[in-house]
Every structure is written in structure tokens, then in C-alpha cells.
Backbone bond lengths (Angstrom), bond angles and torsions (degrees), N, CA, C in turn:
res aa  C-N    CA-C-N  psi(-1)  N-CA   C-N-CA  omega(-1)  CA-C   N-CA-C  phi
1 X - - - 1.451 - - 1.527 107.34 -
2 X 1.311 116.55 133.09 1.461 121.66 171.28 1.522 106.98 -110.22
3 X 1.320 115.42 127.05 1.454 120.94 -171.83 1.523 109.24 -126.72
4 X 1.336 117.62 118.61 1.462 123.34 177.63 1.524 108.40 -103.46
5 X 1.339 115.85 124.19 1.463 121.36 -176.42 1.523 110.79 -126.90
6 X 1.331 116.24 146.85 1.465 120.63 173.53 1.526 110.44 -69.37
7 X 1.329 115.56 -40.68 1.466 122.06 -178.72 1.519 109.58 -123.24
8 X 1.317 116.67 150.61 1.464 120.11 175.25 1.531 108.91 -67.63
9 X 1.320 117.59 157.78 1.468 120.43 -179.97 1.536 111.79 -62.76
10 X 1.323 115.90 144.65 1.466 121.49 175.26 1.529 108.46 -78.64
11 X 1.311 116.98 179.51 1.463 122.08 -179.36 1.528 110.75 -57.87
12 X 1.323 117.09 -49.67 1.464 120.30 -179.11 1.519 111.77 -63.22
13 X 1.321 116.93 -39.29 1.470 120.60 179.58 1.525 110.98 -67.12
14 X 1.316 117.31 -39.75 1.469 120.62 176.64 1.520 109.98 -57.81
15 X 1.336 116.15 -44.11 1.467 120.52 179.19 1.524 111.38 -64.65
16 X 1.336 116.76 -40.12 1.472 120.76 178.36 1.529 110.79 -63.42
17 X 1.325 116.22 -41.84 1.470 120.37 179.42 1.519 110.30 -63.41
18 X 1.330 116.98 -45.17 1.464 120.69 179.42 1.526 111.44 -63.67
19 X 1.325 117.06 -39.55 1.474 120.78 176.87 1.527 110.40 -62.63
20 X 1.338 116.16 -43.84 1.460 120.77 178.71 1.526 110.58 -60.19
21 X 1.330 116.57 -45.89 1.457 120.64 -178.30 1.524 112.40 -67.04
22 X 1.314 116.17 -30.26 1.470 120.07 176.41 1.528 110.45 -65.27
23 X 1.321 116.69 -36.19 1.469 121.30 179.72 1.532 112.15 -81.14
24 X 1.337 116.80 -21.36 1.464 121.65 -176.31 1.531 109.02 -126.76
25 X 1.306 115.96 78.14 1.462 121.48 -173.37 1.524 113.94 -66.44
26 X 1.324 118.11 -17.68 1.454 120.77 -178.81 1.537 112.83 -90.43
27 X 1.325 118.51 6.95 1.463 122.86 -178.09 1.530 109.54 -103.31
28 X 1.334 115.52 136.10 1.463 122.81 171.63 1.525 107.50 -120.01
29 X 1.336 116.68 144.58 1.464 121.26 -178.05 1.524 109.56 -126.72
30 X 1.344 115.40 126.41 1.463 122.10 171.13 1.523 106.12 -102.91
31 X 1.335 116.22 114.51 1.459 121.65 -177.64 1.525 109.00 -106.50
32 X 1.337 115.92 126.45 1.461 122.49 176.72 1.529 107.01 -118.56
33 X 1.335 116.29 122.96 1.467 120.19 -177.72 1.528 110.18 -118.65
34 X 1.330 115.33 149.42 1.462 120.96 176.88 1.533 111.14 -86.21
35 X 1.343 116.01 -35.58 1.471 120.81 -177.46 1.526 109.85 -142.38
36 X 1.329 115.17 154.81 1.466 120.42 176.63 1.523 109.88 -91.16
37 X 1.313 115.82 127.96 1.463 123.14 -179.51 1.522 109.24 -79.80
38 X 1.340 117.16 126.84 1.473 123.26 -178.69 1.530 111.15 44.09
39 X 1.326 116.62 56.35 1.464 121.36 -173.36 1.531 113.68 -61.60
40 X 1.324 118.51 -20.09 1.464 121.11 179.49 1.525 113.36 -93.01
41 X 1.321 117.18 -2.03 1.463 121.46 -179.93 1.524 110.08 -81.17
42 X 1.314 116.43 126.45 1.466 121.02 179.01 1.528 111.53 -64.37
43 X 1.332 116.82 -36.82 1.481 120.33 179.11 1.523 110.92 -64.47
44 X 1.320 115.74 -44.51 1.467 120.07 179.28 1.522 110.42 -65.43
45 X 1.317 116.50 -43.51 1.463 121.66 179.25 1.532 110.40 -58.69
46 X 1.326 116.11 -45.52 1.465 121.87 -179.92 1.535 111.04 -63.87
47 X 1.328 116.56 -42.57 1.467 120.86 -178.95 1.527 110.79 -66.61
48 X 1.330 117.50 -41.01 1.461 120.40 178.38 1.530 111.38 -66.13
49 X 1.330 116.49 -38.58 1.461 119.82 177.44 1.524 111.10 -64.00
50 X 1.330 116.23 -41.01 1.460 120.31 178.28 1.531 110.33 -63.96
51 X 1.320 116.80 -42.01 1.454 121.48 178.38 1.533 109.97 -63.68
52 X 1.317 117.20 -43.95 1.465 121.97 -178.69 1.531 111.87 -66.58
53 X 1.320 117.67 -26.49 1.465 121.46 178.64 1.520 112.76 -72.84
54 X 1.310 116.50 -17.43 1.457 120.09 179.12 1.527 109.06 -64.96
55 X 1.322 116.24 135.67 1.462 120.46 178.56 1.529 111.37 -70.46
56 X 1.328 116.57 -13.07 1.459 121.51 -178.71 1.527 113.21 -93.75
57 X 1.346 116.97 -1.84 1.466 120.93 -173.43 1.521 110.83 -125.65
58 X 1.316 114.90 139.11 1.455 122.88 169.99 1.522 106.29 -126.53
59 X 1.335 116.93 125.59 1.471 121.37 179.91 1.529 108.78 -118.94
60 X 1.328 115.65 129.96 1.460 121.58 178.17 1.520 109.65 -135.70
61 X 1.335 115.42 143.49 1.468 120.58 173.68 1.525 106.32 -94.69
62 X 1.335 115.83 128.73 1.464 120.73 -177.07 1.517 111.59 -71.54
63 X 1.328 115.29 150.26 1.466 122.35 175.26 1.523 109.24 -85.27
64 X 1.310 116.26 164.22 1.464 121.34 179.59 1.524 112.00 -70.63
65 X 1.321 119.14 -17.70 1.474 122.31 -176.73 1.494 112.99 -61.19
């Protein structure tokens, strides 16, 4: 799955994505975001790092080009 988002996933969304991937081990997700949601929040930062550590997920912030 390739997923283009305006904002990065929030803490709850990160958890939902990880839960989904746990139930569907054959799915990989490439997430492309335009902006980071609550980028200064430690909880959000931790949740995004956990999501990015998943072997089934690739997260990238899009360039302005």
C-alpha cells in the first residue's frame, strides 16, 4: 500500500496502523507525508519512531518539489 497524507499519523493512528499490520502480516505500507503532526510532542515522536521501526512500514516526508 502506498499512502499519501497531508499530516503524519497521530499517536492513536500509529497504534491503529501497527494493530492492522499485526493482523495482516503480508501487507507493507509506504507512507509519504507533507507535514509532521505535533512534531514537538514526545508522545507523537515516540509513536512515529515505533511505526518506522516496523519492517512493514516505510515513512518519508515529501519534498517541496
